[in-house]
SEGUZA-678954 format. One record per atom (N, C-alpha, C): x, y, z. Coordinates in steps of 0.05 Angstrom, whole numbers, plus 5000, padded with zeros to 4 digits. Atoms other than C-alpha are relative to their C-alpha. Layout:
N
XYZ/...
END
This chain:
693
500249785019/096823956873/500650265013/499449754987/100024626890/497950214995/501849775004/095925256900/501150245015/499349754987/096925976919/497650095016/502249924981/092726166980/500450295009/500049724991/091126896991/498150025023/501650024975/088726917063/498350255004/501449744995/086727657065/501250214982/499149785017/087828337033/500850245018/499649804979/090228717094/501950224992/498149795008/095529117056/498750204981/501349815017/090529447010/501550064975/498749935025/092829816948/502950065005/497249964998/100229836936/501150054972/499049935026/103230206876/503050065000/497149944998/110530236899/501749864980/498450155020/112929716850/498349934976/501650075024/110929506780/498149775006/502150194994/104729076777/500949714997/499250285004/108428456753/501749895022/498450114977/112328396818/498450035026/501849964978/106528386866/500549815023/499850164976/106028096936/497149915008/502750094992/100127656958/499050165024/501249834979/095428067001/499850294993/500249725010/096628716964/498150014976/501949965022/091829006913/501150224982/499349795018/093329406851/497850214999/502349815000/086429716854/497849885018/502450074985/080729706904/498150234999/501949785006/074930126881/497349945013/502750014987/068430256920/499949785022/499950194977/070629816978/502250095018/497949954981/075029837039/500849745013/499050244987/078829347082/499049995029/501150034973/075729087146/502249955020/498150064979/079028967213/501249724998/499050275004/079828247192/501649964974/498550025025/083128407125/498449924976/501850065023/077028267082/499450254984/501149785017/074628687024/497150025005/502849954993/068029007042/499050244983/501249785016/063529426997/499350245018/500849764986/062430147018/497050044997/502849955001/055530407031/499350204978/500949835022/051430816983/499850295010/500649724996/051331576979/497250054991/502949975006/043831696983/499350304999/501049725002/040832356959/498150065023/501649934976/038032687021/498650264998/501249735002/036833427007/500850124974/499449845024/036433866946/499850305009/499949724991/038434586960/499450194977/500549805021/036235206922/502650114989/497649885012/041235516874/500750255015/499049764986/045536046907/501049955028/498850074974/047535676970/502749884996/497250105001/054635476986/500749885027/498950114975/058335057036/498149815014/501650184983/055834567088/501449985026/498850024973/056934567163/497849925019/501950084980/053634347227/500850125027/499649924972/052834597297/497749875016/501950154983/049434187352/498349804984/501450205016/047533667299/498350114978/501749875020/043834167255/501750084976/498749935025/046034237182/499350294992/500349735010/047034937153/501350024972/498749915025/048535217084/500050315001/499649714999/050535937069/499650124973/500349855025/049336467017/499550295005/500449724997/048237197004/497150094994/502849935007/041137186976/498149925022/502150064980/034737137016/498749734993/500950275008/033736387011/499049835023/500850164977/031636167080/497449854996/502650135004/024536017059/500149784979/499850205021/026935587001/501649755009/498350224991/031135117043/498349755006/501550244993/029034387050/499949955030/500250064972/026634147118/502449825008/497650154991/032833907155/502650154996/497649845005/037734427130/499250305005/500549724995/037935137157/501950174984/498549825018/040735747122/500950245016/498949764988/045236307145/500750194977/499549815021/045236927102/502350185008/497549854995/051937277096/500350194977/499849805021/052137927057/502650165002/497649835001/058238317036/499350275011/500649734989/058838997069/498650184981/501349835020/056839337004/497249904994/502650125005/050938856997/499449924972/500750065028/051438796922/501249754989/499050255013/056238226903/498749755012/501150254990/053737516909/502249825009/498150204990/057236966947/500649804978/499350205019/061036486903/501249755012/498750234988/064436026952/500450055030/499249994972/065335877026/502849885002/497250094998/072835827039/500449825025/499650164976/072335567110/497850075020/502049974979/067535477169/501249885025/499350114974/069335397242/497750085020/501949924980/065135447305/501450115025/498949874976/066335887366/497650055018/502249964981/061835857427/497349924987/502550105012/056735457386/498950174978/500849835022/056435977331/502049984977/498350045024/059135967260/501950244996/498249805010/065336347240/500649914971/500050075029/065236357163/501850204985/498549845019/070136607111/498949944972/501450045025/066736717044/501250184978/499149865024/068736936974/497650104985/502249885014/064437396932/500750064971/499749995029/063337516858/501850234991/498349775008/067238176857/502949955006/497350064993/073537826881/500850065029/499449944972/073038036954/499449765017/500450214980/073337587015/499350145026/500849884974/069937727082/499749795021/500450184977/069537427151/497350075013/502649964987/062937327188/500049835026/500550164975/061337117259/497150035008/502950004993/054236917278/498450164981/501649875021/051737197212/500850294994/499249725004/055037887218/502850034991/497349955010/061038167182/501950075023/498049934981/067338187224/501650244988/498949765012/069238907207/503050035005/497149974994/076038857240/501749894978/498350125021/078438427183/500350174976/499549815023/077338977131/502550165006/497749844992/082439387170/502549834998/497750175001/087138797179/500949944971/499350075028/086738597106/501250234985/498849765013/088139307083/502950045009/497349974989/094139327129/501949794988/498450225011/096738657102/500550054970/499949995030/095538857029/502050204990/498349835016/100739146983/499749914971/500150095029/101439126908/501449734997/498550255002/106538566917/498449775011/501650214988/101938166962/497749924981/502150065019/096338236911/501049854976/498950155023/100838016854/500549715007/499550274991/102837406893/497449845003/502650134996/095537246910/498849934973/501150065027/093337306837/501649784986/498450215012/099236876815/499349735011/500850264988/097136336864/497449914988/502550075013/090036346835/500449904972/499650065028/092436336763/501649744997/498250245003/097635796775/498449745002/501650244998/092035306790/498449944974/501250055026/089535376718/501649794986/498650225012/091234746680/501550094975/498749915025/093335156618/502550155005/497749824996/098535606650/501249965027/498749984974/103435686706/500550305005/499649724994/104436346742/501750035025/498349934977/109636646788/500050315003/499949714996/110137336819/502750095011/497649874990/116137776830/499450305003/500949724996/114538446861/497250034991/502749945010/108538736826/499549874973/500350125026/109538326763/499549705002/500850285002/106237656748/500949904973/499250135025/109437206695/498349764996/502050215007/104436746661/501149854976/498750175020/107236166620/498249774993/501650235008/103535656579/501249745010/499050254989/104134966610/501149824977/499250165023/104534626541/501250184979/498949845022/109434956493/498649954974/501450025025/106035096427/497050015002/502949974995/099035126458/499550285011/500349724992/096835856462/497750035020/502249934982/092336176513/499250294994/500949725002/088136816511/500250135027/499749864974/089237346563/499050294996/500949724998/086038006581/500050095029/499949904972/086038456642/498350255002/501549764994/081838996674/500150055030/500249934971/080939356740/497350145005/502449864991/075039626779/500950195023/499249814980/076140256819/498449965026/501250034974/074840166893/500650235018/499149774984/078640756922/499650264985/500449745012/079141486905/501650054975/498349965022/084741446854/499349824977/500850165023/083341206783/502449914983/497650065016/090541076761/500749705000/499250284998/090640336779/499649864973/500350145025/091639856721/501749754999/498450255005/094639206694/501250034972/498749995026/099739246638/500849724991/499350265011/100038616596/502250034978/497849995019/106538496558/500749724991/499350265010/107937916512/503049985000/497250054998/114837656528/500949804979/499450215020/114637056483/497449924986/502450095015/109636916428/499949704999/500450295003/106736226422/501149914973/498950125024/110435816371/499149714998/501050285002/106635186349/502249824990/498150205010/110534556337/499449944970/500350085028/111834396264/501849764996/498450245005/114033696246/501550024973/498450005025/119433606194/498649844979/500850155024/117333406124/502549974983/497650045015/122933086085/499650084971/500049935029/124433366016/500349744984/499850245017/123532845961/500150064970/500050005029/125032725888/499249724991/500850265009/123432135843/501249924974/499250125026/125331675786/497749834991/502150165011/119831385742/501049844976/499150175023/121330795697/497750004980/502149975021/117630935632/500049774981/499950225020/120130385586/502649855004/497650164999/125229835579/499449705002/500550294999/126029075574/502449875013/497950164986/130128535607/502249934981/497550095015/137228455579/502350065019/498049954979/142228385637/502650104988/497449885008/148428815630/499750194976/500449835024/145529165568/498050225007/502149814993/139029495590/500250055031/499549954971/140829825657/499450305007/499849724989/140030435701/502750015013/497250014993/147330585709/500750215021/499349794981/147131215752/497450155009/502049824989/142431605797/501450205019/498749804984/144932255827/498050205011/501549774988/142132795873/501950225005/498249764998/145533465864/502949914998/497450105006/151433085836/501149785017/499250224982/151932565892/499049744989/500850265010/151931855865/498749835021/501450174981/146831395898/500349704995/499750285006/148530745863/502949915001/497350124999/154630305876/500549824976/499850175024/153129875814/497450044984/502449975017/148329895755/497849815009/502350174994/141329615764/498849914973/501150115025/138929145709/497150054997/502849965006/132329295675/498649735000/501750245000/126628785683/497550054984/502549975016/120528655640/497850115018/502049894981/116328795703/501250265011/498949744992/117429535714/499750055030/500349974971/114829505786/502349865014/497850154988/120028975802/502750154996/497549855006/125429405769/500150245019/500149774982/123230005811/500849915028/499350104973/123729585874/503049945002/497150065000/130729345855/501650255001/498649754999/132830065843/500050125029/500249904972/130230275912/501849855019/498350164982/133929705946/502950084996/497249925005/140429905913/500750275011/499649744988/139630625934/500349975030/499950044971/138230406006/502549865010/497650144992/144329966006/502350205006/497949804995/148530606005/499250225017/501049784984/144531016053/502150115020/498049914980/150131026105/502150184987/498049845014/154631336052/498950274991/501149755012/150131846017/497850135016/502049884983/144531946068/497249994990/502750005011/138631856021/498749725003/501550264999/133131316026/498050004978/501950025022/128331055975/497849805006/502350184999/121530725970/498949974972/501150055026/118230405910/497049975002/502950035002/110830465892/499449994970/500550045029/108830185824/502650024986/497649975015/114030395773/501650255007/498749764992/116331005812/501549965026/498350004976/122031065862/500150285012/499949744986/121331635913/502550005017/497549974986/127931875941/499650225021/500449814978/127732226009/502750095011/497549894989/133032686038/500449905029/499350094973/136432556104/498450155021/501549884977/132632676169/501650235011/498749764989/134133366196/500850214980/499249805020/135433706130/497750194993/502349835003/128333986126/499750104971/500549885026/127434476068/502550044983/497549945013/134834526050/500249864973/499650145026/134633995994/497950084978/502049925020/128634325959/501550124976/498749905024/130834445887/502349834991/497850185008/136233905887/499249864974/500550125026/136833615817/500549705002/499750295002/135632875807/501049934972/498950075026/140032605751/500049704997/500150285005/139731925717/501449944974/498750105025/143831535666/499049714995/501150265007/141130925629/501549894976/498850135024/143630425577/497949834987/501850165014/140130025524/497350144994/502749895007/132630125514/498650125024/501349904976/131230395584/499450304997/500949725000/127231035588/499050075028/500949924973/126331405655/499750305002/500449714996/123832075679/500550065030/499449914973/125832465741/498550255008/500949744989/123033005786/501950095021/498149894981/127433455827/498850025028/500950004972/127033515903/498250245006/501949794991/121333915934/498549905024/501850074979/116433925991/501249985028/498850014973/121433946049/499150235018/500849794981/119234316111/501749975025/498350014976/123734506169/498349955025/501350044974/121934256238/500350255017/500049774982/120134786288/499349905028/500650084972/120534656363/497950185012/502149824988/114534906402/501250185021/499149804980/115635516446/497650095016/502249934982/111335686506/499450304998/500949724999/107336336504/500550105028/499549874974/109436806560/499050295000/500849734996/106137436584/500850085028/499849884973/107537896643/497650185004/502149824992/101938246679/501050175023/498849824980/104538846717/497950185012/501949834987/100239196769/501250285002/498949725002/101039946759/498250205014/501649784989/098640616785/500049995030/500349994971/096740786855/498749745010/501250254989/094840206901/498150075022/502149974980/088440196941/498949725005/500950274993/086339566978/497249944990/502750055009/079239666953/499849964970/500050045029/081139646879/500049704994/500350285008/079439006843/501549964974/498450065024/084238696792/499149744989/501050255014/082038186740/501849934978/498550125022/086137746695/498449764990/501750215012/082337296647/501749834982/498550205015/085636666620/498049814987/501850195015/081936286565/497150025010/502749954992/075436596589/499449975030/500350034971/076436436663/501150255014/499249754987/076637066706/501249945027/498750014974/081537096764/500050285011/500449734990/079537696806/500650015030/499549964971/081737966873/500550295005/499249734991/082138616910/502549985017/497750004981/088138826951/499149905027/501150094975/083738697011/499849705001/500250305001/082337976989/502749875003/497350114998/089737856981/501250005028/499049994973/091038067052/498149895021/502050104982/084937737082/500649715010/499750274989/085137127127/498349804984/501450195017/083136507088/499349745014/500550254985/082635977143/499250075028/501049954973/078935957209/500649765018/499250224982/081435557269/499550095029/500649944972/078735547340/501849845018/498050144983/083835397394/500350175026/499549874974/084235567469/498750275002/501749774996/078736087469/500750244982/499549805020/081436467410/499349894972/500350075028/079936477336/502650074986/497549955015/086036417290/499450004970/500250005029/086836567216/502750074988/497549945013/092536597167/499650184976/500149815022/093737167118/502850074992/497349955010/099937257075/501949825017/498250164983/105637037122/499450045029/500749944972/101937247185/498149805012/501950144985/098536827237/498550205018/501649814985/092937267264/498449865022/501650124978/089337137330/498250225011/502049824990/083137447360/500550055030/500049954971/082137737429/498949755014/500950234985/081137207482/497050025004/502950034997/073736987481/498450204983/501549815017/071937497427/501049974971/499050055027/072637257354/499550244981/500549765017/070437947328/502150215004/498049794994/076238337358/502849884995/497450115008/082938207324/502350205004/498049794997/086638847344/501349995027/498649954975/091838977397/499850295007/500449714993/089539627430/502050095021/497949924981/095339607479/499249995029/500949994972/091139577542/500449745014/499750274988/091338827555/501549824980/498550145021/096838547511/499949705002/500050294996/096437847541/497449874989/502650125009/089137757519/499050134975/500949875024/088538237460/500649834975/499350125026/088638037387/502750094991/497449925012/094838097344/500849804979/499150195020/099137707296/503049935005/497250085000/105737337289/500849974971/499050025027/109737417225/501749754998/498650255002/111836707208/502650034984/497649965016/116936967157/502450095017/497849914983/120937247215/500949785019/499550214981/120936587253/501849784989/498450215012/124236107204/500250054970/499849975029/126336037131/497349944987/502550045014/120636077082/498150225005/501849784996/116136667071/497549984982/502350055017/110736347028/497450055014/502649954989/103436487037/499049765017/501050214982/100536097096/497349904990/502450135011/094935617080/498049935022/501950094979/092035347145/501649905024/498750104976/093435067214/498249795013/501450234989/091434457254/501449925026/498850094974/092434187325/501749764996/498150225001/098433737332/500949945028/499550064971/099033397401/499050245016/500949774985/098833987449/501050264987/499049775014/101534457396/498350054975/501449945025/099334747329/502049994977/498450015024/102134597260/498950204980/500849795018/101935187212/501249954973/499150105026/102335017138/500150224979/500049875026/104435357074/500349784979/499950205021/105235017007/502449815003/497650174998/112234767023/501550045026/498749964974/113534907096/498049955022/501750054976/110734697164/501550115024/498849894975/112035077229/498349895023/501350104976/110334777297/500250225021/500149794980/108135277350/498649915025/501650024976/105935277421/498350265002/501849774998/099835737427/498649985027/501250004973/096835937494/497950225002/501949784995/091436377523/501650265004/498449764995/097036857543/502050034977/498449965023/100637167484/503049965006/497150034993/107337177521/500949725000/499250284999/107236417522/499949874972/499850105027/106736347446/503049944995/497250075004/113135987425/500349834974/499250165023/116235737361/501449755009/498850264991/118134997368/501849884979/498550165020/120434707302/498950084973/500949965028/120134787227/500749754984/499550225018/119734257173/499950114971/499849895027/122034447103/499249794979/500550175023/120134177035/497649815003/502550144998/113333927056/497850205007/502249814994/106534267062/497649924983/502450055015/099934327025/498950254988/501649785011/095834766979/497049965005/502850074995/089434437004/499450025030/500349974971/087734727073/497949825012/502050184989/081534297081/500949715002/499050274997/085833687075/501449955027/498750024974/088933837143/498149865020/501750154982/086233337193/501649875023/498850134977/088333147263/499049715001/500650285002/088532387262/500949865025/499350124975/088332037329/501250205019/498849834980/092432317386/502650134991/497249915006/099132417352/500550084971/499549965028/098232497277/498450234989/501449815018/096333037227/500349904972/499950085028/094532797157/499550254983/500449785019/095033267097/500949914972/499450065027/095533257022/502550174991/497549885008/102733417002/500249984969/499750015029/105233526931/500849724991/499250275007/107932806933/497949795005/502050204992/101832466962/498950075027/501149954973/098532387030/502249955020/497950014980/103232517088/498850045027/500949954973/102732557163/502350115016/498149924980/106332917219/499549825025/500250154975/107832497280/502550045017/497849964981/112232507341/502249794994/497850195005/119132207330/500649835024/499450154976/120232007402/498750155024/501249884977/118632217473/500350305002/499749715001/121032917458/497750144986/502249905016/114932997413/500950174977/499149875025/119233297358/498749874976/501550105022/115433237294/501849914977/498750075025/117532877231/497849924980/501950065021/114032737165/500049714994/500350295005/111432027157/498949964972/500950075028/110331707089/497649815001/502350184996/103631407109/498749934973/501450055026/101131467037/501949914978/498050065021/107431247001/499149774982/500850235016/104230596977/498150074977/501749925022/099330986934/500850274988/499149755011/103531596916/499650014969/500449985029/103531426841/497150034992/502849995005/096031336843/498950295006/500949734993/094932006878/501150204980/498949825020/099632356830/498649984974/501650035024/095732076772/497350155002/502549864995/089332356802/500550304998/499349725001/092633036811/500350104972/499649925028/094733056738/497350004986/502650025013/087632856718/498250235007/502149814992/083633356758/501150295001/498949735000/088433956760/500250125028/499449894974/091034386816/497750155013/502349854988/084634786824/498349815017/501550194984/080834166847/501749895023/498250114979/086933916885/500050195024/500049804978/086934566926/497549995017/502650014985/079734416947/499549735012/500350264987/081033716973/499150045029/501149984973/077433587039/500149735014/499650254985/078733077093/498149985023/501850054977/074332767147/500649735011/499950264988/074332187196/497249884998/502550145001/068731707179/499449895028/500350044971/065431617248/499549725009/500850264990/063130897249/502449825004/497650164998/069730547236/502650165002/497649834997/074531137242/501850004976/498349995024/076931107170/500550294992/499349745011/080531707140/499050024972/501049955026/077131997079/501350264990/499149755014/080232497030/498550024974/501449955025/075432756977/501850164982/498249885019/079632926917/498849994972/501550005025/075633136856/497849795001/502150215000/071132546836/500749755015/499150234985/074832076883/499950055030/499749994971/074831926957/502149795007/497850184992/081431636981/499549915029/500850114974/080331177041/502449855012/498050154985/085130927094/498649855022/500950174979/083030337136/502449935017/497650034984/088030357193/499249885027/500650144975/087329847249/502649885011/497350094991/094129797284/500049745015/500150254984/091929247331/500049754982/500050225019/090728797271/502150024979/497849955019/096829067234/498950054971/501349945026/092329337178/500350304995/499849735010/094129967140/499549984970/500950075027/090229927075/498650234987/501249785016/088530447022/498149894979/501950075022/082630416974/498850264990/501249765012/078530896933/497049964995/502950005006/071131066927/499650194976/500849835022/068331346863/496950045002/502949964995/061531636884/498450084975/501449915024/059931896814/499550305000/500249714999/060432636833/502350125015/497849874987/065433146858/498950115027/500949914973/064733276933/501450275007/498949744992/065534006954/500150045030/500149974971/063833927028/499449725012/500550244984/064033357079/499550095028/500749934972/060633417147/499349755015/500550224983/060532927203/498050095022/502049954979/054332927248/499549745015/500150244984/054832417304/501149764984/499050235015/055331747267/499350014971/500849985028/053332017199/502050194986/498449835017/057132327141/498350114978/501449875022/053932837095/502050114980/498349905022/057033017028/498450184982/501449825019/055233606985/501449994973/499049975028/056033616909/498050174985/501949815013/053034196871/497950095020/502249934982/046234326903/498749765013/501150244988/045233616928/501749925024/498750114977/046833356997/499449705002/500250294999/048132607002/500649915029/499650124974/047832187065/501249724996/498650255003/052831617068/498649785016/501450224988/049030977082/497050055003/502949944998/042231327079/499150035028/501249954974/037531437137/500549765019/499550234983/038530727163/502949975007/497150034996/046030807160/501149744989/499250275009/046230127126/499049954972/501150045027/043930247055/502449974981/497950075018/048129947000/499150064971/500749935027/048430086925/498149794987/501750185015/043329786877/501749874978/498650135022/045129366816/501450214983/498449835018/050629686774/500550285011/499349754987/051530256824/502649965016/497550024985/058430396854/501149714999/499150285005/061029746824/502749965015/497650074986/066329416867/502049874981/497950135016/072829246832/502549965018/497650074985/078628896866/501949864982/498050125018/084928746826/502649965015/497450054987/091228426852/502250084981/497649985017/098228536827/500449724987/499450265012/101127976784/501649845020/498950194980/102927376827/501549784987/498450215012/108026836816/500349755017/499850234982/107126346874/502949935007/497150034993/114526456890/501549844979/498550135021/116526156823/499550154974/500749835023/116426716771/500949884973/499150115025/120226316719/498749744992/501350265005/115725696723/497250054989/502749985011/109725646678/498149835017/502050134983/103325436713/497549944983/502550075012/097525056684/497850055020/502149934982/091725396719/497749814996/502250195003/086224906734/497650055019/502349964983/081825196788/500450245019/499949784981/080025766835/497949955022/501950004977/076725766904/499750285010/500649734991/073426366934/498149985024/501949974978/070026556999/499050294999/501149745004/065227136990/497150025009/502849944996/058527457004/499050164976/501149885024/054027676946/501349864976/499150135025/055627506873/502350164988/497649885012/062527646844/500749864974/498950115024/065127556774/503050005002/497150034997/072327336766/501349984973/498350025023/077627446713/502849945009/497250054995/084727186711/501650144978/498249865020/089727656676/502549844998/497850195004/095327246646/502550124987/497749885014/100027746613/500450285010/499549734990/103028356649/500350204977/499649825022/104628656581/497450064984/502649965014/097428596556/497849925019/502050064981/092028646608/497249954988/502550095013/086628506557/499949704997/500050295001/088727776557/499149895026/501250094975/084227466608/498749724997/501750254999/081026806628/497650075018/502449954984/073926906650/499349755016/500550234982/072626466711/497149995008/502950014994/065126606714/499350165025/501149864977/061126826774/499749815023/500350174977/060726566845/498750165022/501149884976/056726706908/500349805023/499550184978/058526426975/502849884999/497450124998/064425966989/500149754983/499650245016/067225446941/501849805014/498150174987/072125156991/498849745009/501350254992/067024647015/498349894978/501550105023/063924566947/502049944977/498350055023/066524446877/501450264992/498649755008/072024946859/499350074971/500549905027/071325366796/502349914982/498050115018/075025036738/501250224983/498649815018/080225426698/501649844979/498150105020/084225296635/501850234991/498249795008/090425706622/502849935008/497250054994/098025706623/501550265000/498549744997/102326286648/501849985024/498349994976/108126416695/499050205021/501049794982/104727036725/497050044995/502849955004/097427186737/499050205021/501349824982/093127726768/497149945001/502950074996/086027666795/498450265000/501849785000/080328136782/497349905010/502650084989/073928086824/498250254998/501949785005/067828506807/497349935011/502750044990/061228566844/498250234990/501949815011/055528906807/497249985013/502650064989/049728616846/499450195023/500949824979/045629026895/500749885028/499850094972/046929006970/502949975010/497450044986/052528847018/501649794985/498350195013/058528486990/502749995015/497550044985/064728187021/501649794985/498250195012/070827816994/502249945020/498350064977/074927437045/502649854993/497750185004/079726927015/499849874973/500150155024/081626586951/502549834996/497750175006/086226046925/500049934971/499750075028/088925916855/501549734999/498850275002/090325176838/501449984973/498550025025/095525006785/501949765001/497950205002/100524496761/502450124986/497649895014/107724696744/500349864973/499750115026/109124606670/502750104988/497749905013/114924686622/499450274987/500449735012/115925396596/499049974972/501250005027/111725546535/497949794997/
END
């Protein structure tokens, strides 16, 4: 008896081809599990609630194994035991913190970049404001830089897209025909009061209108059967004859109406009209695309014998209207002061920024005794061994702070997003460009190495040095990596995530670019798996080159992760005001019943005979815990399943699970809802070849 033996699942999820042409060992979906070094499916551990933070805290970081959160209010006394608090107040002291953009450590102390409720961004080191950045940000800021910054913020709104040209922002509805509300305001920060935002409607929203066909009718009032004598001899619309021959009257007026409609439809290709019968009435519809034009057309009729009929002229036609996207421009006007705050509100969501925020560094990176940050197209660096001094005073140029304008080094002048160590160099990212640099303690040894076009990221926290030679990041197409091409160490873009590109793109469309821009990556410390938290999902890579395993899966923890922190062999995840510990205090805690349900689904399999029907008669499984099994038998309708029951342990040395079904292709679905550790190692489907059908 033939059977299909699936030895392992070492290829993980693979969405490169349609599901009906799958390869044994690949999975269409693997949820709440990952692939082991042996190629088995293994349940992930539980995210256990560990700490509840007071409202008003933001971010999560660690130094020397101690967790910290940040905020602007006086909340230290309200923190739970195990989490410390660093208070970071804006220079004015009044706005409240709304978000931590980035945290790095320098000399065992935090360097934090935080956003505040008034739209400003500030840098802090060891709890104190880095005043040098107010000067740098003001220097970087122009009206054009601010317009570009606001456009970047607005463009992440799911309802609109935004681009900037000079001081003008163009805001376009994503869905033509769906309107958005817009308003704008400014808050004076400098001495001049002339600053403003002029909103101009370029294109009004035009909702889609579907065409309604104009119709007229013929009602059969009276008449009896007498072929050739009692007839409807002519039906015209605005003088155009619809009948090629008379229609005999019938005693059943409904049948006569149906016969009349059929005769009209027989000539549709000639005259363009169609007809339907309901009861004793025939409704005549105008040609598609004519809209309201036939309204008022006269319906004429000629009868013979005792036939009596009534007509109604054409009416009710409505022209189709194609939807048009609403477009506004927002032009920044008046004098420009970096302290002024500009606000544009889309559908009630406020996008606010000062000129200073637009020119402020948004990412912190510690490297070779300096702190680095990116602002606009500049890579800024601090003085050697002093993260609070970012200026070049001219006295010691080799060790002073300063900046490099990336727009002068290679093509591409987009806003820089972040940077990460790559081999013995640094990769500097914008949304669609990567530059490789050599950075040194001595400024004179800074050197441009290479640029990579048409790749990049909008998610700075997705940048992660992976192993010795790779950098992983979330590109617009999916998850990508930089790696050395050869012994020259020249970088190229690897398609490490190509097998799940369609899946990642589906998630991006689901969660929107705002959440995409906040994706965050980490290396899980116990098994070295790559995690990318993306909205309510955690994308996982189990990469074990020695075993030739490169397998993707997904965790759905049930919440959106805003921060991930690795402390020794533990991973902490923050969502809202709750901090979760992966695996709990023991590091080995698994979900309870019906928590983080494991789902493993294969592609459709054909046992190398896609055109041969198979009488399924049994399934064997090797597993730990209790798994339910379904067999999907129709790629065109995945609701058609054979339920194979539940199994725990191995059936290979016991009685196999019996099946009844006939199909040329089949997919397997395994689900574990039971509490505790779960593993799925191998399965085999038994069948007999049969005749098609």
